PDB file of N, CA, C and O in Angstrom, chain B, residues numbered from 101:
ATOM      1  N   MET B 101      -5.099  -2.707  16.581  1.00  0.00           N
ATOM      2  CA  MET B 101      -4.970  -3.171  15.231  1.00  0.00           C
ATOM      3  C   MET B 101      -3.499  -3.505  14.945  1.00  0.00           C
ATOM      4  O   MET B 101      -2.602  -2.725  15.266  1.00  0.00           O
ATOM      5  N   GLU B 102      -3.269  -4.666  14.342  1.00  0.00           N
ATOM      6  CA  GLU B 102      -1.915  -5.110  14.048  1.00  0.00           C
ATOM      7  C   GLU B 102      -1.305  -4.340  12.886  1.00  0.00           C
ATOM      8  O   GLU B 102      -2.020  -3.919  11.977  1.00  0.00           O
ATOM      9  N   PRO B 103       0.004  -4.156  12.911  1.00  0.00           N
ATOM     10  CA  PRO B 103       0.666  -3.533  11.758  1.00  0.00           C
ATOM     11  C   PRO B 103       0.699  -4.500  10.574  1.00  0.00           C
ATOM     12  O   PRO B 103       0.724  -5.717  10.756  1.00  0.00           O
ATOM     13  N   HIS B 104       0.698  -3.948   9.364  1.00  0.00           N
ATOM     14  CA  HIS B 104       0.750  -4.746   8.138  1.00  0.00           C
ATOM     15  C   HIS B 104       1.706  -4.080   7.163  1.00  0.00           C
ATOM     16  O   HIS B 104       1.876  -2.861   7.174  1.00  0.00           O
ATOM     17  N   ASP B 105       2.328  -4.896   6.318  1.00  0.00           N
ATOM     18  CA  ASP B 105       3.200  -4.387   5.268  1.00  0.00           C
ATOM     19  C   ASP B 105       2.615  -4.768   3.919  1.00  0.00           C
ATOM     20  O   ASP B 105       2.195  -5.906   3.710  1.00  0.00           O
ATOM     21  N   TYR B 106       2.592  -3.801   3.000  1.00  0.00           N
ATOM     22  CA  TYR B 106       1.952  -3.977   1.704  1.00  0.00           C
ATOM     23  C   TYR B 106       2.880  -3.540   0.579  1.00  0.00           C
ATOM     24  O   TYR B 106       3.837  -2.797   0.792  1.00  0.00           O
ATOM     25  N   LYS B 107       2.574  -4.017  -0.615  1.00  0.00           N
ATOM     26  CA  LYS B 107       3.192  -3.546  -1.846  1.00  0.00           C
ATOM     27  C   LYS B 107       2.066  -3.087  -2.762  1.00  0.00           C
ATOM     28  O   LYS B 107       1.058  -3.780  -2.892  1.00  0.00           O
ATOM     29  N   VAL B 108       2.223  -1.926  -3.401  1.00  0.00           N
ATOM     30  CA  VAL B 108       1.240  -1.442  -4.371  1.00  0.00           C
ATOM     31  C   VAL B 108       1.446  -2.242  -5.654  1.00  0.00           C
ATOM     32  O   VAL B 108       2.488  -2.131  -6.299  1.00  0.00           O
ATOM     33  N   THR B 109       0.451  -3.048  -6.022  1.00  0.00           N
ATOM     34  CA  THR B 109       0.591  -3.926  -7.177  1.00  0.00           C
ATOM     35  C   THR B 109      -0.211  -3.475  -8.386  1.00  0.00           C
ATOM     36  O   THR B 109      -0.020  -3.995  -9.485  1.00  0.00           O
ATOM     37  N   LYS B 110      -1.116  -2.503  -8.195  1.00  0.00           N
ATOM     38  CA  LYS B 110      -1.915  -2.014  -9.315  1.00  0.00           C
ATOM     39  C   LYS B 110      -2.478  -0.651  -8.951  1.00  0.00           C
ATOM     40  O   LYS B 110      -2.864  -0.410  -7.807  1.00  0.00           O
ATOM     41  N   ILE B 111      -2.521   0.238  -9.939  1.00  0.00           N
ATOM     42  CA  ILE B 111      -3.204   1.521  -9.779  1.00  0.00           C
ATOM     43  C   ILE B 111      -4.169   1.651 -10.943  1.00  0.00           C
ATOM     44  O   ILE B 111      -3.782   1.544 -12.107  1.00  0.00           O
ATOM     45  N   ASP B 112      -5.431   1.885 -10.609  1.00  0.00           N
ATOM     46  CA  ASP B 112      -6.480   2.005 -11.623  1.00  0.00           C
ATOM     47  C   ASP B 112      -7.299   3.249 -11.310  1.00  0.00           C
ATOM     48  O   ASP B 112      -8.149   3.240 -10.419  1.00  0.00           O
ATOM     49  N   GLY B 113      -7.035   4.318 -12.054  1.00  0.00           N
ATOM     50  CA  GLY B 113      -7.744   5.571 -11.785  1.00  0.00           C
ATOM     51  C   GLY B 113      -7.355   6.135 -10.440  1.00  0.00           C
ATOM     52  O   GLY B 113      -6.186   6.429 -10.192  1.00  0.00           O
ATOM     53  N   GLU B 114      -8.340   6.285  -9.570  1.00  0.00           N
ATOM     54  CA  GLU B 114      -8.102   6.860  -8.253  1.00  0.00           C
ATOM     55  C   GLU B 114      -8.001   5.802  -7.154  1.00  0.00           C
ATOM     56  O   GLU B 114      -8.085   6.121  -5.968  1.00  0.00           O
ATOM     57  N   TYR B 115      -7.818   4.537  -7.558  1.00  0.00           N
ATOM     58  CA  TYR B 115      -7.746   3.444  -6.591  1.00  0.00           C
ATOM     59  C   TYR B 115      -6.469   2.642  -6.774  1.00  0.00           C
ATOM     60  O   TYR B 115      -5.926   2.556  -7.875  1.00  0.00           O
ATOM     61  N   ALA B 116      -5.998   2.057  -5.680  1.00  0.00           N
ATOM     62  CA  ALA B 116      -4.808   1.217  -5.713  1.00  0.00           C
ATOM     63  C   ALA B 116      -5.153  -0.159  -5.151  1.00  0.00           C
ATOM     64  O   ALA B 116      -6.024  -0.301  -4.292  1.00  0.00           O
ATOM     65  N   THR B 117      -4.455  -1.152  -5.654  1.00  0.00           N
ATOM     66  CA  THR B 117      -4.529  -2.498  -5.095  1.00  0.00           C
ATOM     67  C   THR B 117      -3.248  -2.709  -4.301  1.00  0.00           C
ATOM     68  O   THR B 117      -2.143  -2.597  -4.831  1.00  0.00           O
ATOM     69  N   LEU B 118      -3.420  -3.016  -3.024  1.00  0.00           N
ATOM     70  CA  LEU B 118      -2.286  -3.318  -2.152  1.00  0.00           C
ATOM     71  C   LEU B 118      -2.275  -4.821  -1.901  1.00  0.00           C
ATOM     72  O   LEU B 118      -3.322  -5.422  -1.662  1.00  0.00           O
ATOM     73  N   THR B 119      -1.108  -5.417  -1.955  1.00  0.00           N
ATOM     74  CA  THR B 119      -0.967  -6.832  -1.646  1.00  0.00           C
ATOM     75  C   THR B 119      -0.177  -6.955  -0.356  1.00  0.00           C
ATOM     76  O   THR B 119       0.943  -6.455  -0.250  1.00  0.00           O
ATOM     77  N   GLU B 120      -0.776  -7.630   0.631  1.00  0.00           N
ATOM     78  CA  GLU B 120      -0.093  -7.815   1.912  1.00  0.00           C
ATOM     79  C   GLU B 120       1.083  -8.763   1.705  1.00  0.00           C
ATOM     80  O   GLU B 120       0.925  -9.843   1.136  1.00  0.00           O
ATOM     81  N   LEU B 121       2.257  -8.356   2.165  1.00  0.00           N
ATOM     82  CA  LEU B 121       3.469  -9.122   1.905  1.00  0.00           C
ATOM     83  C   LEU B 121       3.483 -10.485   2.585  1.00  0.00           C
ATOM     84  O   LEU B 121       4.031 -11.437   2.029  1.00  0.00           O
ATOM     85  N   SER B 122       2.902 -10.601   3.760  1.00  0.00           N
ATOM     86  CA  SER B 122       2.974 -11.867   4.495  1.00  0.00           C
ATOM     87  C   SER B 122       1.924 -12.887   4.060  1.00  0.00           C
ATOM     88  O   SER B 122       2.153 -14.092   4.170  1.00  0.00           O
ATOM     89  N   THR B 123       0.774 -12.419   3.567  1.00  0.00           N
ATOM     90  CA  THR B 123      -0.314 -13.360   3.247  1.00  0.00           C
ATOM     91  C   THR B 123      -0.703 -13.378   1.775  1.00  0.00           C
ATOM     92  O   THR B 123      -1.322 -14.336   1.312  1.00  0.00           O
ATOM     93  N   GLY B 124      -0.352 -12.337   1.038  1.00  0.00           N
ATOM     94  CA  GLY B 124      -0.754 -12.243  -0.361  1.00  0.00           C
ATOM     95  C   GLY B 124      -2.172 -11.747  -0.561  1.00  0.00           C
ATOM     96  O   GLY B 124      -2.641 -11.668  -1.697  1.00  0.00           O
ATOM     97  N   GLU B 125      -2.869 -11.410   0.526  1.00  0.00           N
ATOM     98  CA  GLU B 125      -4.238 -10.894   0.416  1.00  0.00           C
ATOM     99  C   GLU B 125      -4.221  -9.507  -0.209  1.00  0.00           C
ATOM    100  O   GLU B 125      -3.308  -8.715   0.025  1.00  0.00           O
ATOM    101  N   GLU B 126      -5.252  -9.224  -1.014  1.00  0.00           N
ATOM    102  CA  GLU B 126      -5.346  -7.936  -1.681  1.00  0.00           C
ATOM    103  C   GLU B 126      -6.323  -7.008  -0.978  1.00  0.00           C
ATOM    104  O   GLU B 126      -7.327  -7.445  -0.414  1.00  0.00           O
ATOM    105  N   LEU B 127      -6.011  -5.729  -1.023  1.00  0.00           N
ATOM    106  CA  LEU B 127      -6.826  -4.684  -0.429  1.00  0.00           C
ATOM    107  C   LEU B 127      -6.984  -3.580  -1.466  1.00  0.00           C
ATOM    108  O   LEU B 127      -5.998  -3.142  -2.057  1.00  0.00           O
ATOM    109  N   PHE B 128      -8.210  -3.129  -1.690  1.00  0.00           N
ATOM    110  CA  PHE B 128      -8.485  -2.043  -2.628  1.00  0.00           C
ATOM    111  C   PHE B 128      -8.719  -0.776  -1.817  1.00  0.00           C
ATOM    112  O   PHE B 128      -9.521  -0.769  -0.883  1.00  0.00           O
ATOM    113  N   ILE B 129      -8.017   0.295  -2.178  1.00  0.00           N
ATOM    114  CA  ILE B 129      -8.072   1.511  -1.370  1.00  0.00           C
ATOM    115  C   ILE B 129      -7.958   2.736  -2.270  1.00  0.00           C
ATOM    116  O   ILE B 129      -7.295   2.697  -3.306  1.00  0.00           O
ATOM    117  N   ALA B 130      -8.607   3.818  -1.867  1.00  0.00           N
ATOM    118  CA  ALA B 130      -8.524   5.080  -2.602  1.00  0.00           C
ATOM    119  C   ALA B 130      -7.122   5.668  -2.447  1.00  0.00           C
ATOM    120  O   ALA B 130      -6.561   5.674  -1.351  1.00  0.00           O
ATOM    121  N   LEU B 131      -6.563   6.163  -3.554  1.00  0.00           N
ATOM    122  CA  LEU B 131      -5.210   6.728  -3.529  1.00  0.00           C
ATOM    123  C   LEU B 131      -5.073   7.893  -2.561  1.00  0.00           C
ATOM    124  O   LEU B 131      -4.003   8.092  -1.986  1.00  0.00           O
ATOM    125  N   PHE B 132      -6.136   8.667  -2.371  1.00  0.00           N
ATOM    126  CA  PHE B 132      -6.014   9.836  -1.484  1.00  0.00           C
ATOM    127  C   PHE B 132      -5.742   9.439  -0.040  1.00  0.00           C
ATOM    128  O   PHE B 132      -5.347  10.290   0.757  1.00  0.00           O
ATOM    129  N   LEU B 133      -5.938   8.188   0.319  1.00  0.00           N
ATOM    130  CA  LEU B 133      -5.652   7.724   1.682  1.00  0.00           C
ATOM    131  C   LEU B 133      -4.192   7.308   1.861  1.00  0.00           C
ATOM    132  O   LEU B 133      -3.750   7.035   2.978  1.00  0.00           O
ATOM    133  N   LEU B 134      -3.447   7.262   0.755  1.00  0.00           N
ATOM    134  CA  LEU B 134      -2.053   6.823   0.800  1.00  0.00           C
ATOM    135  C   LEU B 134      -1.119   8.039   0.753  1.00  0.00           C
ATOM    136  O   LEU B 134      -1.518   9.108   0.291  1.00  0.00           O
ATOM    137  N   PRO B 135       0.121   7.877   1.230  1.00  0.00           N
ATOM    138  CA  PRO B 135       1.059   9.011   1.250  1.00  0.00           C
ATOM    139  C   PRO B 135       1.371   9.531  -0.156  1.00  0.00           C
ATOM    140  O   PRO B 135       1.328   8.776  -1.128  1.00  0.00           O
ATOM    141  N   ASP B 136       1.683  10.821  -0.252  1.00  0.00           N
ATOM    142  CA  ASP B 136       2.139  11.402  -1.515  1.00  0.00           C
ATOM    143  C   ASP B 136       3.365  10.641  -1.998  1.00  0.00           C
ATOM    144  O   ASP B 136       4.230  10.270  -1.205  1.00  0.00           O
ATOM    145  N   GLY B 137       3.433  10.415  -3.291  1.00  0.00           N
ATOM    146  CA  GLY B 137       4.564   9.694  -3.862  1.00  0.00           C
ATOM    147  C   GLY B 137       4.312   8.212  -4.031  1.00  0.00           C
ATOM    148  O   GLY B 137       5.177   7.498  -4.540  1.00  0.00           O
ATOM    149  N   THR B 138       3.156   7.732  -3.620  1.00  0.00           N
ATOM    150  CA  THR B 138       2.826   6.316  -3.780  1.00  0.00           C
ATOM    151  C   THR B 138       2.660   6.007  -5.260  1.00  0.00           C
ATOM    152  O   THR B 138       1.955   6.720  -5.974  1.00  0.00           O
ATOM    153  N   ASP B 139       3.317   4.930  -5.725  1.00  0.00           N
ATOM    154  CA  ASP B 139       3.267   4.518  -7.117  1.00  0.00           C
ATOM    155  C   ASP B 139       3.370   2.990  -7.167  1.00  0.00           C
ATOM    156  O   ASP B 139       3.492   2.337  -6.130  1.00  0.00           O
ATOM    157  N   LEU B 140       3.320   2.431  -8.372  1.00  0.00           N
ATOM    158  CA  LEU B 140       3.473   0.987  -8.510  1.00  0.00           C
ATOM    159  C   LEU B 140       4.790   0.548  -7.887  1.00  0.00           C
ATOM    160  O   LEU B 140       5.827   1.178  -8.099  1.00  0.00           O
ATOM    161  N   GLY B 141       4.746  -0.536  -7.116  1.00  0.00           N
ATOM    162  CA  GLY B 141       5.942  -1.063  -6.478  1.00  0.00           C
ATOM    163  C   GLY B 141       6.288  -0.437  -5.141  1.00  0.00           C
ATOM    164  O   GLY B 141       7.222  -0.886  -4.475  1.00  0.00           O
ATOM    165  N   THR B 142       5.554   0.593  -4.734  1.00  0.00           N
ATOM    166  CA  THR B 142       5.820   1.230  -3.444  1.00  0.00           C
ATOM    167  C   THR B 142       5.526   0.248  -2.312  1.00  0.00           C
ATOM    168  O   THR B 142       4.505  -0.441  -2.322  1.00  0.00           O
ATOM    169  N   LEU B 143       6.425   0.193  -1.345  1.00  0.00           N
ATOM    170  CA  LEU B 143       6.227  -0.622  -0.149  1.00  0.00           C
ATOM    171  C   LEU B 143       5.682   0.277   0.950  1.00  0.00           C
ATOM    172  O   LEU B 143       6.212   1.357   1.213  1.00  0.00           O
ATOM    173  N   LEU B 144       4.619  -0.187   1.583  1.00  0.00           N
ATOM    174  CA  LEU B 144       3.937   0.604   2.616  1.00  0.00           C
ATOM    175  C   LEU B 144       3.849  -0.173   3.920  1.00  0.00           C
ATOM    176  O   LEU B 144       3.697  -1.395   3.927  1.00  0.00           O
ATOM    177  N   HIS B 145       3.947   0.556   5.012  1.00  0.00           N
ATOM    178  CA  HIS B 145       3.730  -0.007   6.346  1.00  0.00           C
ATOM    179  C   HIS B 145       2.486   0.660   6.918  1.00  0.00           C
ATOM    180  O   HIS B 145       2.378   1.886   6.917  1.00  0.00           O
ATOM    181  N   TYR B 146       1.544  -0.148   7.407  1.00  0.00           N
ATOM    182  CA  TYR B 146       0.305   0.374   7.983  1.00  0.00           C
ATOM    183  C   TYR B 146       0.289   0.078   9.472  1.00  0.00           C
ATOM    184  O   TYR B 146       0.417  -1.072   9.892  1.00  0.00           O
ATOM    185  N   GLU B 147       0.129   1.126  10.260  1.00  0.00           N
ATOM    186  CA  GLU B 147       0.047   0.979  11.717  1.00  0.00           C
ATOM    187  C   GLU B 147      -0.633   2.218  12.280  1.00  0.00           C
ATOM    188  O   GLU B 147      -0.410   3.328  11.797  1.00  0.00           O
ATOM    189  N   ASP B 148      -1.456   2.029  13.293  1.00  0.00           N
ATOM    190  CA  ASP B 148      -2.155   3.135  13.955  1.00  0.00           C
ATOM    191  C   ASP B 148      -2.925   4.010  12.960  1.00  0.00           C
ATOM    192  O   ASP B 148      -2.870   5.238  13.031  1.00  0.00           O
ATOM    193  N   LEU B 149      -3.640   3.368  12.036  1.00  0.00           N
ATOM    194  CA  LEU B 149      -4.484   4.028  11.035  1.00  0.00           C
ATOM    195  C   LEU B 149      -3.700   4.941  10.097  1.00  0.00           C
ATOM    196  O   LEU B 149      -4.254   5.897   9.555  1.00  0.00           O
ATOM    197  N   CYS B 150      -2.404   4.650   9.900  1.00  0.00           N
ATOM    198  CA  CYS B 150      -1.561   5.491   9.068  1.00  0.00           C
ATOM    199  C   CYS B 150      -0.668   4.625   8.172  1.00  0.00           C
ATOM    200  O   CYS B 150      -0.102   3.625   8.613  1.00  0.00           O
ATOM    201  N   TYR B 151      -0.556   5.036   6.903  1.00  0.00           N
ATOM    202  CA  TYR B 151       0.359   4.378   5.963  1.00  0.00           C
ATOM    203  C   TYR B 151       1.631   5.185   5.843  1.00  0.00           C
ATOM    204  O   TYR B 151       1.590   6.414   5.781  1.00  0.00           O
ATOM    205  N   GLU B 152       2.785   4.488   5.811  1.00  0.00           N
ATOM    206  CA  GLU B 152       4.084   5.121   5.619  1.00  0.00           C
ATOM    207  C   GLU B 152       4.801   4.422   4.469  1.00  0.00           C
ATOM    208  O   GLU B 152       4.735   3.198   4.354  1.00  0.00           O
ATOM    209  N   ILE B 153       5.476   5.173   3.629  1.00  0.00           N
ATOM    210  CA  ILE B 153       6.295   4.569   2.579  1.00  0.00           C
ATOM    211  C   ILE B 153       7.582   4.078   3.214  1.00  0.00           C
ATOM    212  O   ILE B 153       8.279   4.823   3.901  1.00  0.00           O
ATOM    213  N   THR B 154       7.890   2.784   2.967  1.00  0.00           N
ATOM    214  CA  THR B 154       9.121   2.202   3.527  1.00  0.00           C
ATOM    215  C   THR B 154      10.134   1.871   2.454  1.00  0.00           C
ATOM    216  O   THR B 154      11.280   1.553   2.771  1.00  0.00           O
ATOM    217  N   GLY B 155       9.742   1.938   1.191  1.00  0.00           N
ATOM    218  CA  GLY B 155      10.697   1.649   0.122  1.00  0.00           C
ATOM    219  C   GLY B 155      10.009   1.532  -1.216  1.00  0.00           C
ATOM    220  O   GLY B 155       8.829   1.847  -1.364  1.00  0.00           O
ATOM    221  N   GLN B 156      10.779   1.069  -2.192  1.00  0.00           N
ATOM    222  CA  GLN B 156      10.274   0.920  -3.559  1.00  0.00           C
ATOM    223  C   GLN B 156      10.896  -0.342  -4.150  1.00  0.00           C
ATOM    224  O   GLN B 156      12.105  -0.549  -4.056  1.00  0.00           O
ATOM    225  N   GLU B 157      10.059  -1.186  -4.760  1.00  0.00           N
ATOM    226  CA  GLU B 157      10.551  -2.364  -5.466  1.00  0.00           C
ATOM    227  C   GLU B 157      10.499  -2.105  -6.943  1.00  0.00           C
ATOM    228  O   GLU B 157       9.550  -1.512  -7.457  1.00  0.00           O
ATOM    229  N   GLY B 158      11.554  -2.564  -7.637  1.00  0.00           N
ATOM    230  CA  GLY B 158      11.694  -2.407  -9.075  1.00  0.00           C
ATOM    231  C   GLY B 158      10.456  -2.555  -9.812  1.00  0.00           C
ATOM    232  O   GLY B 158      10.449  -2.443 -11.038  1.00  0.00           O
TER     233      GLY B 158
END
């Protein structure tokens, strides 16, 4: 599976919308699958079935 980079663009209840930085495609995912500290604007890297926080955008 290829690595992907995302930005958290929306949080609604227990779900987040991630937008892939390279394509703009959206992914809906349960917050419990994301690292602690994930919030709006969080930048995430996905690789090997794991999400990592790589930064935060204003």
